[in-house]
N, C-alpha and C positions, 0 to 999 in steps of 0.2 A: 499893215509891212512886205515887204518889198526882200524880194527871195531871188542872191545870184548864183546863177547856177549852170547844168551847162547836161541840155538834154541826155549826153552817153556817159554825166558822171556820177556815181551807185554814191556817194557819200549828199549829193544836190538829191535822191531821189528817193532818199532815206525819209526825207525833212519834206517832199512833199507827200510821198506818202502820211506822215503825220500830221501834216496840216492839212487835210486833207482827211483823213478819220475824223480832228478834232474839228470839224465845220471852220475854219480859220479864213477869213477870204484873203486876201496876198496880191503881189499884183508878180511878174517874174521879170527878169532885168536876163539875160541869155553871157554872157562870157565866155569867146569862142577861148578854148585853150586851145585847140593844131594852127593855131592863127596867132596864139603869144600873150588873148586875151586876159587872162591871166599875170600877166608881170606891169603890164602899162599903169602905170602913173593913179589914174583916180579909182584903178579896182587896190592896188596896193597903197593904199589910201584905208583903205574896208578891210582891210585884213593883210598884211604886213607876210603874210611867208605867201599870199601867192596860190592858197589856193581854193576852193570850190565843196558847200556855198557858204555865202555870206546868210543869214536875215540879218535885213537893214528895219529897226523898226518904229511904232510909230514918234515919237519922239528923240530916232535922228542913233540914237547909241546899233554897235552893230555886232551881232554873236557870233560868233566861229567854229569851226569843230560840228560833225554831221552829231551825235551822240548827247554833246551840252542843253546844243540848238534841239532833239528831241522830248528829252527830261525839261528844260528850259519849258515848252510850251508842255508838258502833262503836268508842271508843278501848278500852270499859269490856266488851267480849260483841264481837269481832273479830269473825267468825263468825257468820251471812253480813257481811261487810265490806260496807260503802255508796259507797267508794272507792277503785278500782286501786291498786294494790301502786306503779308507773308514777310521776314528778314529773308528765311533765306531758302523764300524760290522768288525771290527780289535779286540774291546775287547773282541763283542761275539762270537767272534770268539778261542779267547783267554780264555778265560770263560769258554764253553767247553770243553777245552781239560785237562789244569784245573781243571774242578768236576771229569774226570777220574782220571788224569800224580798224581792231589795232596789229593784229595779229597778220592778212590775209589778204586781203587790200591795202593798204600804201606797201605793201610792196612787189607788186603788178599793177602798178598808178602812171600813168601816162609819166609821169615826171624822174618816175625809177625804168621806167621804158626804153623813155629817150636814153635816158644817162648808157643804162648797156649800150646801150644802139652805140656812144660816143664813146666806151672802152674797147669798142672793134666788135661784138660781137653782128653778125647776121642778121635775119629778121628771122631766119625759119630759128634760132638758137633761141631770140628773144620770145618771142610766143612758147616755146615752149620751158622756158625760167618765166611765164605769165602763167601758163600750163598747166605745170608743175604745181606749184603753188598753189592757188587755187582747190585742188584734184586734192593734195594734204591737207586743205585747209577743213572741203569739205570734210575728205575723212574721221576726222575728226570730230564734224562737227555732227554729223551723222551717228558718232560712239556719243556722244554728250546727250542726246536728247531722246537713243536706243531705248530708254527702259520711260520715255513719256509716248501716254494716251492721250486723241485726242486730236480733233482734227489742223492745230497752228503746233509751232513745237512748246510749248509747255499746257496746252490743253486745247475747251475749244476757247479759247479768247484771247486776242489778237498781245500780239506783244511786242518789248523795244526787241527782240530777236528778229519775231516775220518781218518788219521790217529792215532790219539789213539782208538777213536770210532773200529777198529778195530780186533784186538786186543784183544780186554777188550771185543769184543762176544767173542772169541778163548776162555777167562777163565768164560765166565759165561757158559760157554757150560760143559769147563771141572769138575765146581761146581756144575754143574744136574741145575741149575740157571735155571726158571720159564721162556724163550721166549716167553714174552706179549707185546710185544715191535713193533705193526707190520709196525712202522715206520722208526725204527732202521737197521731192519731184512729189508727192504727193502735198508737204502744206503749201508749198508752190502754187497747181491751183489753187486748195481750195482759199486762197489770200490774193487769187486776178480774176475769183467771183467775182470780190467783192473794190467797186467804181471807186474806192481811194484807193488802191494801188496797180489804174492805168499805169502802163508806160507812157510816156511824151514821142513825141513826135517830135523830128527832128525840127531845126525852127528855120 
């Protein structure tokens, strides 16, 4: 497998965590987002959306969208599971993951911030947009698991929820968010003690 991504991409980071947890060997290909690499014809042939990550499988097929890739890996390599077996618990984990991957991350990613600048927002206003988006989203995430015990978001087993949370907290710090989420920060610390969650270095 070859993972096309970018070291600062939180969506790429999610997939790296899943691959690492599953013990799946893979190569990495860096797509330089700040240089427009996502718009290069070669990359658009892999992912017409011009977004990372894209996971190129051994047979040549390409998967896109980080949550879809993570669930594919979970089905292909069931251990350790990223989703609970019980249907309601699975739905809760997916809901938490989607709150970040579908509602928080997309509206503060590089593409959207560039569009805001093109509409005339200055750097301070653009950063404030990202920071407010992250803070509101993580406020809700903290409440979603307020009644949940354990080292991780949903108990003592890492799930897709944790895979989404940790990269988003990296972005929270990047944009100067108020880190007012003791439960989320404790989960992050527990996750970062696992080698699979190691943050990548710049290429």
